N, C-alpha and C positions, 0 to 999 in steps of 0.2 A: 504494500500500500504506500503510494507516494504522496508527497504534499502538494503536488501540482506545480504547474509552471508559475514563474514570477508574475506574469501578466494577469493571471487570474487573481492572485493575491492583491495586486495593485487595484484591480477593478473592484474587488470586494471592499477594500478599504475606502475607495472613493465613494462607493454606494452608501456605506455606513456613514461617512462624513456628510454626504448630501442629505441623508435622512436627519442627522443631528441638527444640521443648519436649518432645514425646513421646519423642524419642531421648535427650535430655539428662537428663530427670527420673529415670529409674532409676539412672543413674550417680551423680547427686547424692544420692539417697536411700541408696544403698549406702555412699557415703563418709560421710554423716552417721551411719549406723548403726555403722560401724566406729569412728568417733570416739567415740561414746557407749560402745561396748563397751570400748574402751581406757581411757577415763576412769573407768568403773566398776571395771575391773580394777585400775587404779592405786590407787583409793580403798580397795578391799578389802585390797590388799596393804599399804598404809600403816597401816590399822587393825590388821591382824594382826601386822605387825612391831612396832608400838607395844605391843600386848598381849603379845607374846612377850618383849619387852624388860622389861616390868614384871613379868610372872609367871615369867620365866626358864624358860619352857616353849615349845618351838617345834612341838609336835605339831599344833596347829591350822593353823599356817602351812605346815608341810610337807604336810599332807593336802590343803589347798586348792591348793598348788603342784602336787602330783602330779596332781590331778584336772583342774585348768585347763590343764595342760601339753598336754593332748590337743587343745585347740582353737586352738593357735597357727596363725595364717595369714598373718603378715606379719613383716618384719624388725624393725619397731618392737616387736612382741610378743616377739621373740627377745631383744632388748636388755633389755626389762623383766624377762624370766625369768632372764637371766644375772645381772642385778643382785640379784634376789630370791634366787637361789641363792647368790650371794656373801654376802648378808645372813644367810642361814641358816647358812652355814659360820662366819661371824663369831660369831653367837649361840651356836653349839654348841661353839666352840673354848674350852676351859677355860684355855688358856695366855694368853689376852688378858685384861688387867685390865678391870673393869667400866667405868671411865671411858673407856678407849680404845675399848671396844665401842660406847659411846654416840656417840663422835665419828665412828667409821666408819659407824655406822648412820644418823647424821644426813646424811651425804653421800649415802647411798642414798635417804633420804627426800626430800632436795632434788630429786633427779631424778624421783621419783615424783609430784611436785606438778604 
C-alpha cells in the first residue's frame, strides 16, 4: 500500500485549505462589519455630544439615541448606550454647574474614542 503521488497530496491539501477559507470568511466579514458599525456609532455619538454641549440642546442627541437604540445587538453596544444615556442625563441636569458637566462629559468621550 503506497501513499500516492505528491500531486494528489498537494491537491488534497489545497481542497482542505479552500474549505477552511470558505467556512472562515463569512465569520471574519461579519466581525469586520460589526467593528465598523460600532466605530461609526461611537463617532456619531461623540459628534452629537460635543454639539449638545456647545449648543446646550440635546434634542438631536436624544433623537439619534432613540432611533439607534432599536439596532442594539451586542453587549458592547449596550455599554455604549448606557454611557450615552448617562451623558444625556448629565447634559439635561440643571443642578450641575457647566464646568462639572464638561468634566463628566469628557470621561464619557474618552470611552467613546
